[in-house]
Backbone as CSV, one residue per row, in Angstrom:
resi,resn,N_x,N_y,N_z,CA_x,CA_y,CA_z,C_x,C_y,C_z
1,MET,-50.433,9.965,-229.257,-50.766,10.261,-227.889,-52.285,8.936,-227.874
2,LEU,-52.383,8.369,-226.744,-53.005,7.322,-226.505,-54.303,7.669,-225.787
3,THR,-55.438,7.945,-226.141,-56.828,8.292,-225.155,-57.403,6.837,-224.934
4,GLN,-57.758,6.930,-223.369,-58.612,5.760,-223.114,-60.043,6.051,-223.511
5,ILE,-60.909,5.149,-223.935,-62.446,5.432,-224.264,-62.956,4.206,-223.127
6,GLY,-63.893,4.728,-222.287,-64.647,3.671,-221.785,-63.931,3.211,-220.730
7,GLY,-64.224,2.224,-219.728,-63.763,1.768,-218.690,-62.886,0.272,-219.272
8,GLY,-62.943,0.076,-220.341,-62.079,-1.350,-220.969,-60.777,-0.626,-221.110
9,THR,-60.100,-2.321,-221.373,-58.545,-1.724,-222.178,-58.549,-1.442,-223.494
10,ALA,-59.506,-1.202,-224.268,-59.386,-0.745,-225.813,-59.176,0.883,-225.493
11,MET,-58.304,1.004,-226.547,-57.580,2.639,-226.448,-57.739,3.012,-228.073
12,LEU,-57.997,4.172,-228.177,-57.899,4.571,-229.442,-56.758,5.944,-229.269
13,ASP,-56.015,5.395,-230.618,-54.906,5.979,-230.619,-54.899,7.465,-231.625
14,LEU,-54.776,8.394,-230.793,-54.944,9.725,-231.811,-53.685,10.550,-232.033
15,ALA,-52.513,9.516,-232.147,-51.512,10.393,-232.658,-51.654,10.728,-234.052
16,PRO,-51.130,12.071,-234.565,-51.416,12.556,-235.987,-50.989,11.788,-236.827
17,VAL,-51.405,11.539,-238.045,-51.449,10.837,-239.163,-50.676,11.612,-240.114
18,THR,-49.418,10.985,-240.569,-48.619,12.138,-241.541,-49.272,11.884,-242.960
19,PRO,-49.796,13.220,-243.640,-50.568,13.247,-244.887,-49.374,12.594,-246.049
20,GLY,-50.087,11.854,-246.858,-49.341,11.145,-247.988,-48.777,9.592,-247.316
21,GLU,-49.160,9.313,-246.262,-48.769,7.793,-245.795,-49.427,7.035,-246.406
22,THR,-49.236,5.772,-247.038,-49.796,4.777,-247.143,-51.206,4.393,-246.489
23,VAL,-52.106,4.265,-247.020,-53.352,3.556,-246.398,-53.840,2.529,-247.098
24,THR,-54.287,1.409,-246.546,-54.773,0.092,-247.289,-55.933,0.029,-246.721
25,ILE,-56.799,-0.229,-247.326,-58.341,-0.810,-246.959,-58.368,-2.354,-246.994
26,ARG,-58.519,-2.914,-246.100,-58.765,-4.305,-246.354,-60.090,-4.863,-245.494
27,ALA,-60.167,-6.060,-245.567,-61.277,-6.985,-244.800,-60.828,-6.927,-243.386
28,ALA,-61.823,-6.783,-242.559,-61.640,-6.563,-241.204,-61.641,-8.215,-240.697
29,THR,-60.397,-7.914,-239.651,-60.140,-9.277,-238.682,-60.952,-9.299,-237.472
30,ILE,-60.985,-10.621,-236.527,-61.572,-10.582,-235.293,-60.795,-9.557,-234.513
31,SER,-59.447,-10.095,-234.481,-58.402,-8.814,-233.841,-58.924,-7.533,-234.241
32,ASP,-59.265,-7.188,-235.258,-59.502,-5.534,-235.573,-60.494,-5.287,-234.733
33,MET,-61.519,-5.605,-234.480,-62.758,-5.354,-233.647,-61.868,-4.627,-231.797
34,LEU,-60.842,-4.883,-231.605,-60.225,-4.205,-230.664,-60.437,-3.187,-230.567
35,GLN,-59.688,-2.486,-231.773,-59.653,-0.960,-232.245,-60.839,-0.497,-232.770
36,VAL,-61.525,-1.277,-233.577,-63.069,-0.540,-234.007,-64.048,-0.275,-232.660
37,GLU,-63.862,-0.858,-232.075,-64.855,-0.642,-230.573,-64.670,0.558,-230.079
38,PRO,-63.544,0.835,-229.625,-63.092,2.568,-229.310,-63.340,3.537,-230.231
39,LEU,-63.116,3.138,-231.466,-63.455,4.132,-232.345,-64.814,4.652,-232.535
40,ILE,-65.574,3.612,-232.700,-66.900,3.901,-232.932,-67.561,4.144,-231.701
41,ASN,-67.067,3.852,-230.518,-67.718,4.353,-229.313,-67.028,5.848,-228.893
42,TYR,-66.060,6.232,-229.403,-65.388,7.803,-229.330,-66.810,8.501,-229.883
43,PHE,-67.616,8.179,-231.256,-68.136,8.977,-231.812,-69.406,8.849,-231.067
44,ALA,-69.983,7.706,-230.941,-71.013,7.337,-230.053,-71.380,7.997,-228.868
45,ALA,-69.930,8.522,-228.183,-70.199,9.267,-226.761,-70.433,10.667,-227.320
46,GLN,-70.022,11.049,-228.614,-70.792,12.395,-228.835,-71.864,12.383,-229.574
47,ASN,-73.141,11.286,-229.698,-74.178,11.093,-230.263,-73.836,11.517,-231.601
48,LEU,-73.110,10.840,-232.348,-72.826,11.096,-233.979,-73.379,9.708,-234.306
49,MET,-73.156,8.126,-233.654,-73.284,7.430,-234.145,-73.967,6.612,-232.894
50,LEU,-74.595,5.222,-233.134,-75.011,4.339,-232.073,-73.491,3.468,-231.572
51,PRO,-73.690,3.392,-230.411,-72.367,2.599,-229.939,-72.313,0.961,-230.078
52,LYS,-71.291,0.304,-230.068,-71.405,-0.985,-230.296,-70.480,-1.579,-229.262
53,THR,-70.856,-2.839,-228.839,-69.697,-3.504,-227.620,-69.096,-4.276,-228.683
54,ARG,-67.839,-4.739,-228.096,-66.923,-5.742,-228.428,-67.726,-6.796,-228.870
55,GLU,-68.646,-7.660,-228.254,-69.342,-8.544,-228.570,-70.020,-8.492,-230.030
56,GLN,-70.632,-7.629,-230.030,-71.627,-7.055,-231.453,-70.555,-7.277,-232.451
57,LEU,-69.565,-6.346,-232.268,-68.542,-6.157,-233.179,-67.637,-7.361,-233.696
58,VAL,-67.655,-8.332,-232.923,-66.809,-9.804,-233.319,-68.052,-10.572,-233.654
59,ARG,-69.369,-10.634,-233.634,-70.270,-11.077,-234.393,-70.398,-10.406,-235.747
60,LEU,-69.984,-9.373,-236.276,-70.301,-8.776,-237.189,-69.043,-8.176,-238.516
61,PHE,-68.152,-8.906,-237.597,-66.538,-8.671,-238.203,-66.813,-8.682,-239.608
62,ARG,-67.487,-9.593,-240.004,-67.267,-9.901,-241.596,-67.748,-8.842,-242.439
63,GLU,-68.630,-8.125,-241.784,-69.377,-6.927,-242.621,-68.273,-6.090,-242.877
64,PHE,-67.558,-5.418,-242.483,-66.515,-4.777,-242.134,-65.158,-4.915,-242.975
65,VAL,-64.767,-3.606,-243.475,-63.253,-3.140,-243.801,-62.859,-2.322,-242.702
66,VAL,-61.157,-1.872,-242.975,-60.584,-1.468,-241.784,-59.579,-0.635,-242.824
67,ALA,-59.352,0.802,-242.522,-58.404,1.307,-243.163,-56.996,1.198,-242.237
68,VAL,-55.891,1.034,-242.392,-55.037,0.838,-241.870,-54.023,1.848,-242.320
69,ASP,-52.808,2.426,-241.198,-51.388,2.838,-241.979,-50.379,1.845,-242.240
70,GLU,-49.433,2.407,-242.606,-47.975,1.595,-242.649,-47.761,0.636,-241.721
71,GLN,-47.985,1.321,-240.358,-47.630,0.679,-239.220,-48.812,-0.440,-238.848
72,GLY,-49.532,-0.393,-239.358,-50.823,-1.077,-238.993,-51.707,-0.538,-238.482
73,ARG,-51.592,0.867,-237.928,-52.645,1.518,-236.888,-54.083,1.520,-237.506
74,LEU,-55.150,1.185,-236.961,-56.294,1.278,-237.337,-56.630,3.025,-237.499
75,LEU,-57.367,3.451,-239.032,-57.222,4.964,-239.273,-58.878,5.009,-239.540
76,GLY,-59.483,3.866,-239.589,-61.175,4.126,-239.963,-61.678,2.810,-240.078
77,CYS,-63.013,2.675,-240.080,-63.953,1.236,-240.512,-64.929,1.858,-241.086
78,GLY,-66.067,0.597,-241.556,-67.113,0.806,-242.122,-67.397,-0.809,-242.702
79,GLY,-68.694,-0.651,-242.522,-69.560,-1.950,-242.794,-70.577,-1.959,-244.243
80,LEU,-70.513,-3.303,-244.642,-71.351,-3.144,-245.545,-72.760,-4.125,-244.908
81,ARG,-73.792,-3.733,-244.927,-74.988,-5.040,-244.258,-75.781,-5.109,-245.445
82,CYS,-76.284,-6.178,-245.815,-77.170,-6.607,-247.014,-78.462,-6.668,-246.350
83,PHE,-79.434,-6.062,-246.924,-81.138,-6.021,-246.878,-81.565,-6.888,-247.676
84,SER,-81.127,-7.358,-248.814,-81.945,-8.095,-249.772,-80.879,-8.244,-251.007
85,PRO,-81.260,-9.237,-252.180,-80.211,-9.690,-252.761,-79.788,-8.108,-253.631
86,GLU,-80.634,-7.043,-253.709,-80.405,-5.826,-254.453,-79.771,-4.537,-253.634
87,LEU,-80.164,-4.923,-252.120,-79.866,-3.421,-251.444,-78.682,-3.880,-250.461
88,ALA,-78.005,-2.968,-250.046,-77.089,-3.072,-248.770,-77.139,-1.529,-247.959
89,GLU,-76.490,-1.606,-246.687,-76.413,-0.438,-246.336,-75.163,-0.550,-245.657
90,ILE,-74.455,0.904,-245.805,-73.003,1.442,-245.105,-73.373,1.741,-243.635
91,ILE,-72.997,0.702,-242.821,-72.994,1.105,-241.412,-71.551,1.474,-241.028
92,SER,-71.752,1.993,-239.539,-70.611,1.967,-238.739,-68.996,2.697,-239.423
93,LEU,-69.316,3.882,-240.346,-68.450,4.373,-241.183,-67.793,5.459,-239.903
94,ALA,-66.631,5.289,-239.764,-66.028,5.966,-238.729,-64.679,5.861,-239.231
95,VAL,-63.950,7.455,-239.230,-62.636,7.998,-239.496,-61.530,8.430,-238.181
96,SER,-60.760,7.842,-237.485,-59.976,8.427,-236.615,-59.953,9.978,-236.672
97,PRO,-60.105,10.775,-235.415,-59.592,12.107,-235.715,-58.586,12.584,-235.993
98,ALA,-57.367,11.358,-235.976,-56.075,11.462,-236.220,-55.960,11.718,-237.932
99,ALA,-56.460,11.305,-238.533,-56.840,10.941,-239.821,-57.942,11.754,-240.668
100,GLN,-58.775,12.377,-240.194,-59.877,13.265,-240.712,-59.153,14.286,-241.774
101,GLY,-59.819,14.298,-242.711,-59.363,15.158,-243.921,-58.716,14.825,-244.854
102,LEU,-57.888,13.542,-244.772,-56.946,12.913,-245.672,-57.746,12.053,-246.636
103,GLY,-58.842,11.750,-246.721,-59.562,11.192,-247.727,-59.564,9.450,-247.426
104,VAL,-59.569,9.398,-245.988,-59.711,7.961,-245.754,-61.418,7.482,-245.663
105,GLY,-62.365,8.184,-245.348,-63.575,8.361,-245.089,-64.252,7.742,-246.725
106,GLY,-63.522,8.403,-247.652,-64.085,8.356,-248.842,-63.438,6.789,-249.290
107,MET,-62.127,6.362,-249.169,-61.626,5.401,-249.496,-62.220,4.196,-249.108
108,ILE,-62.805,4.186,-247.956,-63.745,3.402,-247.162,-65.042,3.065,-247.887
109,VAL,-65.338,4.084,-248.243,-66.910,4.141,-248.933,-66.663,3.430,-250.157
110,ASP,-66.052,3.746,-250.968,-65.227,3.434,-252.357,-65.345,1.826,-252.209
111,ARG,-64.504,1.360,-251.329,-64.220,-0.078,-251.243,-65.650,-0.750,-250.922
112,LEU,-66.342,-0.198,-250.127,-67.860,-0.920,-249.889,-68.699,-0.915,-250.894
113,VAL,-68.683,0.157,-251.556,-69.462,0.121,-252.767,-68.926,-1.111,-253.865
114,GLU,-67.839,-1.054,-254.025,-66.845,-2.095,-254.808,-67.656,-3.240,-254.611
115,ASP,-67.233,-3.621,-253.279,-68.032,-5.029,-252.530,-69.306,-5.095,-252.967
116,ALA,-70.311,-4.300,-252.794,-71.368,-4.423,-253.344,-71.661,-4.545,-254.488
117,GLU,-70.942,-4.131,-255.498,-71.061,-4.296,-256.941,-70.841,-5.662,-257.084
118,GLY,-69.529,-6.272,-256.548,-68.777,-7.704,-256.553,-70.046,-8.558,-256.020
119,LEU,-70.768,-8.152,-255.219,-72.034,-9.214,-254.819,-73.237,-9.369,-255.507
120,GLY,-73.122,-8.359,-256.590,-74.317,-8.190,-257.718,-75.523,-7.188,-257.100
121,LEU,-75.109,-6.462,-255.904,-76.219,-5.735,-255.569,-76.254,-4.163,-256.336
122,THR,-77.698,-3.641,-256.609,-77.576,-2.830,-257.369,-77.839,-1.545,-256.542
123,THR,-77.709,-1.523,-255.224,-78.159,0.055,-254.469,-77.586,-0.101,-253.182
124,VAL,-76.824,0.787,-252.936,-75.988,0.863,-251.313,-76.733,2.304,-250.736
125,PHE,-77.191,2.379,-249.766,-77.610,3.633,-249.100,-76.812,3.637,-247.676
126,ALA,-77.135,4.561,-246.870,-76.336,5.198,-245.829,-77.528,6.093,-244.958
127,LEU,-77.515,6.249,-243.939,-78.086,7.116,-242.942,-76.936,7.885,-242.114
128,THR,-76.907,9.117,-242.428,-75.746,9.804,-242.165,-76.102,11.281,-241.525
129,LEU,-75.237,12.077,-240.860,-75.513,13.070,-240.150,-75.221,14.174,-241.130
130,ARG,-73.775,13.274,-242.359,-73.242,14.528,-242.983,-73.390,14.026,-244.484
131,ASP,-74.649,14.684,-244.992,-75.106,14.160,-246.675,-73.869,14.823,-247.445
132,GLY,-73.368,15.724,-247.294,-72.360,16.456,-248.260,-71.544,15.484,-248.514
133,PHE,-70.687,14.910,-247.309,-69.630,13.761,-247.690,-70.188,12.795,-248.683
134,PHE,-71.156,12.283,-248.366,-71.711,11.304,-249.518,-72.048,11.662,-250.783
135,HIS,-72.589,13.225,-250.818,-72.696,13.897,-252.070,-71.532,13.911,-252.886
136,ARG,-70.242,14.077,-252.258,-69.310,14.128,-252.988,-68.686,12.816,-253.624
137,LEU,-69.161,12.062,-253.359,-68.844,10.401,-253.432,-70.327,9.699,-254.468
138,GLY,-71.146,10.876,-254.853,-72.056,10.163,-255.617,-73.380,9.691,-255.287
139,PHE,-73.624,10.099,-254.180,-74.846,9.573,-253.589,-75.977,10.552,-253.336
140,ARG,-77.097,10.445,-253.442,-78.140,11.578,-253.358,-79.140,11.173,-252.506
141,THR,-79.565,12.248,-251.780,-80.439,12.295,-250.740,-81.821,12.150,-250.769
142,VAL,-82.195,11.061,-249.927,-83.899,10.436,-250.434,-84.551,10.357,-249.244
143,PRO,-85.657,10.274,-249.143,-86.544,9.960,-247.732,-86.155,8.658,-247.003
144,LYS,-86.155,8.695,-245.917,-85.694,7.374,-245.265,-86.727,6.297,-245.334
145,GLU,-88.052,6.543,-245.571,-88.869,5.953,-245.899,-88.836,4.676,-247.105
146,MET,-88.134,5.061,-248.006,-87.623,4.377,-248.686,-87.008,2.892,-248.473
147,PHE,-86.464,2.893,-247.131,-85.653,1.465,-246.779,-86.522,1.119,-245.487
148,PRO,-88.023,0.637,-245.577,-88.521,0.005,-244.813,-87.769,-1.121,-243.868
149,ALA,-86.996,-1.960,-244.661,-86.317,-2.989,-243.851,-85.460,-2.643,-243.234
150,LYS,-84.732,-1.414,-243.137,-83.775,-0.956,-242.437,-84.522,-0.561,-240.901
151,VAL,-85.617,0.312,-241.363,-86.292,1.040,-240.133,-86.731,-0.397,-239.375
152,TRP,-87.402,-1.479,-239.753,-88.057,-2.381,-239.140,-86.867,-3.256,-238.253
153,SER,-85.645,-3.479,-238.618,-84.860,-4.000,-238.036,-83.635,-3.407,-237.159
154,ASP,-83.626,-1.941,-237.711,-82.678,-1.522,-236.414,-83.160,-0.156,-235.922
155,CYS,-83.837,0.679,-236.851,-84.281,1.738,-236.290,-85.305,1.672,-235.095
156,ARG,-85.769,0.602,-235.014,-86.991,0.361,-234.021,-86.658,0.392,-232.803
157,ASN,-85.169,-0.103,-232.621,-84.529,-0.221,-231.088,-83.770,1.016,-230.769
158,CYS,-83.600,1.996,-231.814,-82.458,3.208,-231.803,-83.492,4.049,-230.681
159,PRO,-82.515,4.833,-229.809,-82.873,5.791,-228.707,-83.460,7.027,-229.378
160,LYS,-83.081,7.205,-231.043,-83.643,8.280,-231.563,-84.740,8.165,-232.560
161,LEU,-85.414,6.954,-232.275,-86.558,6.695,-233.204,-87.422,7.862,-233.425
162,THR,-88.166,8.785,-232.469,-88.894,9.548,-232.389,-88.472,11.167,-232.889
163,ALA,-86.934,11.003,-232.869,-86.685,12.453,-233.076,-85.361,12.068,-233.912
164,CYS,-85.724,11.435,-234.758,-84.139,11.049,-235.731,-83.670,12.098,-236.551
165,ASP,-82.392,12.514,-236.412,-82.168,13.584,-237.338,-80.952,13.127,-238.351
166,GLU,-81.088,11.789,-238.657,-79.930,11.245,-239.485,-80.749,11.722,-240.991
167,ILE,-79.848,11.638,-241.863,-80.249,11.703,-243.577,-80.058,10.655,-244.352
168,ALA,-81.089,9.948,-245.263,-80.938,9.012,-246.185,-79.985,9.244,-247.420
169,VAL,-78.955,8.688,-248.029,-78.473,8.960,-249.020,-78.409,7.647,-249.533
170,VAL,-78.263,7.677,-250.888,-78.327,6.319,-251.711,-77.464,6.579,-252.930
171,LYS,-76.935,5.381,-253.144,-76.252,5.289,-254.815,-76.743,3.982,-255.512
172,GLU,-76.987,4.231,-256.770,-77.307,2.865,-257.650,-75.712,2.748,-258.044
173,VAL,-75.446,1.509,-257.801,-74.159,0.860,-258.314,-74.177,-0.033,-259.529
174,ARG,-75.185,-0.416,-260.028,-75.028,-0.964,-261.058,-76.215,-0.676,-262.109
């Protein structure tokens, strides 16, 4: 089943994913952003993450990895944004409703943590509404104030700034 998201031509495929199907996590391409946009904005429409435009995603595509099935269908995405030589944030983590519960989100986070290690970073954090998911992956909850660079660069423009309900989680990777 295809579901139209927004007024454009981008579509989110909500056809069920078969458990046990091979999932590949790989670096995103510019063309992947055509599928990433409706996925992120599906959750943004539910006030679970911030919306992204296709133009924003095209500019940021090098930060992203995607999860795809054997047919090349996008199952999930996530990005790694560097804030310093030691610190990076997991951003825009989203898994298609059709693939939820199959471990795709954990696979994406594991890949992003590996990428952080490969870059020589020592700490990865995320802002989330679901800290239990990250706890299962070895993250711990910390005060958001630990990340002033994040607050200054992104949070100051967020519509939820004065009533933020996100939880900060962190993992030391080296």
